N, C-alpha and C positions, 0 to 999 in steps of 0.2 A: 419595491425594494425589499418587500415580504415575499415574493417571490423570488426574487432572484435569492434569498434568506435562508428560506425553506430548501430549496434545492445543494445548495452549498452543502446545510445539515443531516439534508438525504443524500447525499453523494462519500461523506462524510460517514455515515453510519453505514451506506453500503460496502466502503470503503474496510474499515473495522470490520465487519462482518466477514468478508472474503479474508483478508487476515487471518483471524481464529479461526474459521472455519476449513480453510483450506492450507495452509502453511500453519499456525501453532500446534493445531493438533494433530494433526499426520505425527508433528516433530514431538509434543509430548509424547506420545502411545507407543513411540517405540520405547524406551525407556521404563525402566522400575519404581528405580530411585528418585527421591524427591530432588535429589540435588541436580541427576544430568537432568530432569525433566528442566528446573530453573534453567543452568543452562541453554539447553536445549531452549527455551522460549525466548534466553537473554540472545541468543546468535539465530534465530529469528529474522531481531531487527536489523540484521543487517541482508537481510535480504531484503523488509520492507524499504530500507532504506535506498538499494540498491535499484528497486524499481520506482517509486517514487526519483531518482534521478534520474534514471532511462524518461520514466516520461515527462521530468520537466524538460529534460530535452529536447525530445520530440515535439512538442510542443513551441519552444523554444524555434528550435529551428522552422513550425511552422507559422508563425507570427514573422516570422526576420525574414523567411523569404512567399507573405503572403502577398506583394506587389505584383510579384512577376508571374503568378499562375491566376491569382487572382481574378 
């Protein structure tokens, strides 16, 4: 159980670092005014939500169809 929790926490940390480094930082560096940077950071949440929904859909499809392929 401890190993599972550690793996989940590490995965969440890796996702957070990747999101900040590859999505938020480039979006915020494109603008100079603080309100534009804040708006860009807010709008990247839609990208994060889209990636999470896509990943959940792919994972759900794999779990749902595992008995046919596994």
